[in-house]
N, C-alpha and C positions, 0 to 999 in steps of 0.2 A: 535466599539466593538460589537461582537455578543452577543445577549441576549437570554437566554433560560427560558421559562416559567416553573413554577412548575406544575407538574401534578395536576389536580383538584381532590381532595379527595371526596368520596361520602358524607362526612359530611360538605360540604360547606367550605372546606379549613382547617378544624380542624385536624391536623396531629395525635394527640393523639387518637381522635375518629376513624380515618381511620385505624390506627395501631391496635386498640382494636377490631374493626370489623373484620379485616383480621385474627387476632389470634383466635377469637371466631369461625370464619368460619372453620379454619383449625382443631381446636379441635372438632368441630361438625362433620367434615368429618371423623376424626379418630374414634369417637364414632359410627358413622354409619357403618364404615367398619368392626368393631368388630363383626357385625352380618352378614357380607357378605364376606366370605372367598374367593369368586371368584375374588375379586378386589385385585390387588397387593399392592396398597398403595397410598401415597401422595408424590408429589415432591413440595418443597417450594423454590422458588427463592428469594434471599435476597440481597439487596444492602449492601454496607459496613456499619457496625455499626447499623444494623436494629434490633438487639436483637435476633440473631440466637440462642445463648446459652440460653437465657431466654425461647425461644420457646421450645427448646429441654427439658429443665427442666420441663416446664409446661406439655408438652406432655407425658413425661415419668411418671410424677406423676399422671396425669389423667388416663393413661392406667393401671398403677399399682393399683390405688385405686379401679378400677372396676374389679380387679382380672385377669388382663392380664399381666403376667410377661414380662419384657422388657430387651432386650440386647441393649446396646448402643455401637456403633462402631465409634471411633474417629481416628484421624490420628497421633497424637503425645501424649506423656505422659503429656506434659504441658497442652494440651487441656483437657485431662481426669481429671487431678487434679483440674483444674478450674471448670469443670462440677460437680465434686464430692463435692467440697466445697459448691457450690450453692444448689445442691440437698440435702445435709445433713442439710442445714439451712432451706430450704423451705419445706422439707418432713421429719420432725424429727421422724414420726411414721413408716417410711419404712426403712428396712435394705438394705443397698447399698453394693454390692460387687465390688471389683476391681480385675479383673483377670490380673496378671502381670507376667513378667519373673522373674526368680530367681535372676538375676542381679539387677532388680529394687527393689525387696524385701530386698536385702542385703544393700541397701542404706537407708538413713533416709527419709522415705516417709513423705511428708507434710500433708497427709490426714490420717495417721495411728492413730493420736490422736483423731479423730472424733468419738463420741460414737456410732453412727449408721452405721459405715463403717467397713467392713471386707475385709482384703487383703489375697490373696492366689495365688499360681501359678497353682492350680488344680481346675478345674471347679466343681468337685464334692463337694468341701468344700463350694461352694457358691450356691448350688442348691436351697436352701430355701430363697435366697435373692430376693426381689421383682424386683430389678434393678441390672444388672451386667454390668460393663463398662470395656472396654479394647480397645487396639489399633487394627487396622485392621490386622497388622502383627501377633499379639498374637492370635486373634480369628481364624486366618487361621490355627493355630496349635492345635486348640481345636477339640476333637472328641467326638462323642456320646452326643452332646448337641443340644437341640432344644427348641425354645420358639416361641409363636405365633407372637410376634412383635419384630422388631428391629428398632432402630433409627440410621441413618447414619449421623453423624455430619461432616461438611465441605465435603459434598458429591462430589463436583466438583473437589476436590483435591485427590479423591480416584480413582486409576486406575481401569479399567474394569476387569483386571485379578484378582485384589485383591477382587473385588465383587464376582467374580465367585467362589473363594475359600471359601467364607462364606455364599453364597446364600442358601445352603441347611439347614442352621441352623434356619431359620425363615420362616413364611408363608407370612407375610405382613410387610411393612416397611414404615417409614417416612424418606424421604431424604431431608436434609436441607443444603443449600449451596449458595455460591455467584458465579454466572456465569461469572462475570467480572474479577475474579482474575486469578492467574497463573494456567495453566493446569498442570496435574500431570507430574512429571519429570521422565525421564528414560535415561540411557546412552547407551541403546541397540539400534542397527540399526533396525528400525521397518518398513522399506519401503515394506518389503514382505507382510505386512498385509494391506497396503493402499487400501481402498475401500471395505474391508470385514467387515461384521457386527460384528465380534468379534475382531476387531483391538484393541490390548491392550493399544494403546496410548490414546484411548478414555477414558473419565472419566466415573464414575459409573452412573451418571444421563443420559448421552447421550446413553449409552448402554442399560440402563433400558427402556428408551423411544423408542429406536429402535425396541425392541422386545415386549414391553408391553404397547404401547401408549393407546390402547383402554381400558385397565384395570387400568390405573393410573390417578389420579386426580392431576391437576397442579394448584398451587396457588402461590402467591407472597406476600411479605411484602412490603408495599408502602412507608415506612418512614425510613430515616436514622437518628438515634439519635446521631451519632458521628459527621458526617460532619456538619459544620455550614451552615447557609443560604447563605453565600458567596461562598461556594464550591459545594453544592449539584447540582445546575443547570448545571454547567460545567461538573462535573463528570458524571451526569446522561446522558447528551447529547453526551459526547465523548465516554463513555464506556458501556452505557446501553440504546442504541437507541430505543429498542422495549419494555423495561421494566422500564420506567421512574419512578423516585421517588422524594420525597420532603424531605426537612430538617425538623426535629422535633422541631427546635428552630428558633427564629427570629434573625434578625441582631442586635436588641437592647439587646437581652438576653446574647450575648457573645461578649465581647469587650476586648481589650488589652490597657494597659497604661504603660509608662515608668516612673520610679521615677526620672530619670535624663535626661537632654536634650542631644542631640547628638552633634557631633563635625562638622557637615555639611560635613561629608565624605560620599562617595558612600555607605559604609557599613551602616551608620546610615540612609541614604536616603532609602535604601532597607528595613531596619527594619520599618521605618515609613510608607512606602508603604504597607507592610504586616499588620501593625497595623490598617491602615485605611480601607483596602479593603479585607484583608484575603489572598491575593496573592501577590507575588513579584518574579520577575526574576532578579537575580544579574548576569549581562552579562559581561563576560570578552571579550577582543578582539579576533577576529577570528584567529584561528591557528590550524594546524594539530598537534596533540600531541599523545604520547602513552597514554594508558588509565589511568596510574598512573601519572596524570598531577599535578606537584608540585604546580603550581599557583592556580589551582582549589582547591586542598586540603587545601592550606593556606587560601584562601578566605572563604572556608566553615568553617574552624576552627575559623577564625576571626569573622564570623557572630555569631557563638555560644558564643564566648567570650564576644561580645558586648551585646548579649541578657542577659547574666548573670550579667555583670558589670553595665548595665543600670537599673537593678532591674525591670524586666518585671512582671507586675501585670495582672493576668487573672481574668476577671469577667464572671461568667456563672450561669446557673440555680442551680448548686450545691454550688457555692460560690458567692452569690449575692453581698457580701461586698468586694470581691476580695481577692486574695492571691498571695504572691510572688512565681513565678514559679522557680523550682529548676532544677538541671540537670536531675532528673528523669522524668521531664515533656517534655524533648527535645529529639529528635532523628535525626539522619542523615542517609538517605537512599541512597544506591549505587547499582550497578548491579554486581560488581565483588568483590571477597574476598580480592584481593590485594589492591583494592581501599579502602576498609574498614580499612585494616591494616595501610595504609598510612595516612588516615585521623585520626585514633586514635592517631598516633604519633604526627600529627600536632596539634590536640586538646590538648594533654598533654603538648606540647611545649609552649602553650600560658601562662602556669603557672597561669591561673585564678582559684581561689578556686572553687572546685566543678565540674570543666570541665571534669574530668576523669569519672564522673558518667553519662555522656551523652551516650545514646545508639547509636552505629554506626554499621550498619549491612546491608546485602544485602536484596533485595526485597523478596526473598524466605524466609528468616528468620524473616522479619518484618511482614509477612502476618499474619493477625489475631490480631495484636497488635494495641495499641492506645496511642497517645501522644497529648499534647496540641499544640506544634509547631513542625513541621517537616521540615528539610532542605534536599532537594533532589539534587543530582548530576545527571543532565540529561543524560540518557543512550547514547545519540548521541553526547555529547559534545566533540569537538576536533577530531571527527572521520573523516576518508577519505571516508568511505562507510557506508551504512545502511543495516546491516545484519538482517536476520529474528529474531535472538535472541534479538538484540537491538531495533527492531521495534515492538516486541510483545506487543499488547495492554494490556494484563494482567499485564505485568511487570510495565508499566507506571501507570496503574490503582492502583496497590498496593501502589506504592510510593506516589501517589497523594491523597490517601484516608485514611491515618493513622491519620490525625490531627483533633482536635476539635476546634482550634482557627485559625491557619494560616499555610500556606505552602509557603516556599521559594525555588525557583529552581535556582541552580547555574549552569551556562553553558557558553560556548563560543558562540560568534555570528556565524551566518552562517548555522544554522540548517535547516531553511526553504529552502535555496538553496541546501543543502545536500539531503533533501527529494525530491525536484524536480529533482535532478540528478539521484536519485535511486528510480524510481517508483516501485510499487509492481510488482514482477515478479514470484510470487508463482505459480507453475503449478496447473492446474485444473484436478482433478481426477474423474473418474466415481464413482458414489455412495458415494461421499464424500461431505457433505453439505458445502457450502461456509461459512467460519467462520466470524461472526460479533461480535463486530466491527472489521473492518480491521485496523491493526496497523498503516499503513501509513496514513489513513484518521484520525484516532484518534489523532495522533501526530499533524497533521495540525490543527485540531479543537482546541486542547489545545493551540498551539502557536498563532493562530489567536485571541483567546479570551484574552490571557495574554499579548499580545503585548503592550497595554497601561499601563501595570504594570511593564514594563522593566526599570531597572536602570543600566546604563552603568558604569562599574567599572572604577575608576580613579586610576592611578598609585600612 
């Protein structure tokens, strides 16, 4: 089995100290840049679960407290509501504005009841707010607004054309994001822009660095507080080869137990493997199938049912005495919506109490979320070919980096042979940097490491 060492932190291996040092450095750089308007800002690369939202809240509060009004640009309404809740609690003396569409205001906003939060669809109503938060789509429709600072959350998921629409609204910015996750999505054919510096397929960070590298400070967060010590080395090596990170917890601080013993079935063998090692592959016989593979869906649903019926107990730094995991702690990740619909039906058909509360969704929709245990249907399971969509490293990275305790991968045998039969054939274009990590190589790295964790499904 391939082993991956943790990156050495500057504090002799103390992840908390390494993370605190990195955050303090970033906040210091922001403070320095407030007196030097010639610098464009700071880019912070972050691994999964490294505290991006916490950093955004700290930075926004620090800038606002020294008289620097801040605009925060996020990608979804859910991200914004989460940020506002945290800011309202940690910065009670500051007035926080939420710039929203009329449709959003017409619904029951979860942040409307907070005493220091003001909602409006007109920027003029929020002019005196120290911090104003909105989606990139909403900010693109705002006119006559300018603030010295902006913070772009999930910056690697923001397309470059979206950045262009809002760039005139601020002088300097903090870009915070995860470079290993999925690239921005578009359904438009963009081949005509390939190789150009203003290619709209590029994310906001790459475009910023292409044009302003000499005036931008690049930093990174070195610790993942989400991924357990069993997962961080593999995820770091497979998806972050040049920006390694360590887990913030130890193997001893997060463990799983079952209240009941198993039936010596392959399902229970898979769960026991995940309990002991944090990883498991539940492997069905090799077969070419359509992507809505009924056997795979049933096996995935059965694993969830067994997790709930066996009474899974999770121990961690937040619950040192342990707690029974519920359906809200479990998720199933797939790559297509029809797969998600099929598995939801299969989960409901188990008739296990609580099963209907398990989250089942695509990698795109699970991005940014966190669960105790995640079951993943491998993107290449049962396929005859390995397309660029299914090989994309970011998609597999999202699926394998949502968990705090364990990750189980459900797949059919034969993926290694499929990869060998379909080597990377992406064309090389002038002026287009080679993307790392390469999806083909990332899949091989993952499979090589997890081979000893494989349980063959029994009929």
